[in-house]
C-alpha positions as semicolon CSV with decimal commas, in nm:
position;residue;x (nm);y (nm);z (nm)
1;M;0,000;0,000;0,000
2;I;0,277;0,245;0,091
3;K;0,465;0,161;-0,228
4;E;0,153;0,236;-0,436
5;E;0,105;0,571;-0,259
6;N;0,469;0,665;-0,323
7;E;0,430;0,584;-0,693
8;F;0,117;0,800;-0,708
9;I;0,301;1,088;-0,542
10;K;0,594;1,057;-0,784
11;R;0,364;1,068;-1,087
12;H;0,130;1,344;-0,969
13;H;0,340;1,568;-0,743
14;N;0,387;1,837;-1,009
15;K;0,017;1,883;-1,078
16;F;-0,065;2,068;-0,755
17;L;0,068;2,387;-0,597
18;Q;0,054;2,461;-0,225
19;V;-0,131;2,790;-0,192
20;T;-0,161;2,852;0,183
21;Q;-0,087;2,691;0,515
22;D;-0,325;2,738;0,805
23;F;-0,375;2,607;1,158
24;I;-0,704;2,479;1,296
25;E;-0,787;2,379;1,654
26;V;-0,862;2,011;1,716
27;C;-0,946;1,793;2,016
28;P;-0,630;1,650;2,176
29;K;-0,804;1,316;2,239
30;C;-0,988;1,231;1,915
31;K;-0,842;1,495;1,676
32;S;-1,192;1,616;1,581
33;I;-1,242;1,973;1,460
34;N;-1,592;1,979;1,611
35;I;-1,505;2,163;1,934
36;S;-1,694;2,437;2,113
37;T;-1,560;2,728;2,315
38;R;-1,715;2,804;2,651
39;Q;-1,756;3,159;2,779
40;R;-1,786;3,094;3,154
41;K;-1,734;2,729;3,242
42;I;-1,388;2,579;3,296
43;P;-1,222;2,401;3,110
44;K;-1,269;2,639;2,821
45;Y;-1,309;2,386;2,537
46;R;-1,533;2,082;2,489
47;C;-1,529;1,831;2,205
48;Q;-1,874;1,768;2,060
49;D;-1,777;1,420;1,936
50;C;-1,600;1,251;2,231
51;K;-1,722;1,496;2,503
52;N;-1,365;1,556;2,620
53;E;-1,310;1,880;2,817
54;F;-0,975;2,057;2,789
55;D;-0,804;2,394;2,831
56;D;-0,568;2,395;2,532
57;P;-0,666;2,251;2,195
58;K;-0,406;2,098;1,966
59;A;-0,315;2,273;1,642
60;K;-0,344;2,090;1,312
61;I;-0,176;2,217;0,996
62;V;-0,403;2,238;0,693
63;Y;-0,271;2,302;0,343
64;T;-0,476;2,453;0,065
65;T;-0,372;2,345;-0,282
66;K;-0,475;2,422;-0,635
67;K;-0,416;2,239;-0,958
68;Q;-0,149;2,385;-1,184
69;K;-0,240;2,504;-1,530
70;H;-0,008;2,390;-1,805
71;D;0,077;2,628;-2,083
72;Y;-0,107;2,482;-2,379
73;G;-0,118;2,808;-2,569
74;Q;-0,442;2,864;-2,758
75;Q;-0,569;2,512;-2,687
76;Y;-0,642;2,586;-2,322
77;S;-0,889;2,840;-2,192
78;N;-1,009;2,865;-1,834
79;P;-1,380;2,954;-1,811
80;D;-1,337;3,067;-1,450
81;E;-1,104;3,354;-1,540
């Protein structure tokens, strides 16, 4: 399985560009992004999925990518632009 994934990455790694990198807060127990912030009660955060209560959420890195356009000259036109 890992070998197949590596082959896929080798063949397709040039088709996508990393656009931005962002951090989102996740539950330290189950890694869910479905957490709520409390205004008065302590601990400040509560996971809606596993019901874990915690003071400091973990940070998860999220990358936004977009597909590269190849220069095909007159053959290629992007309807979105």
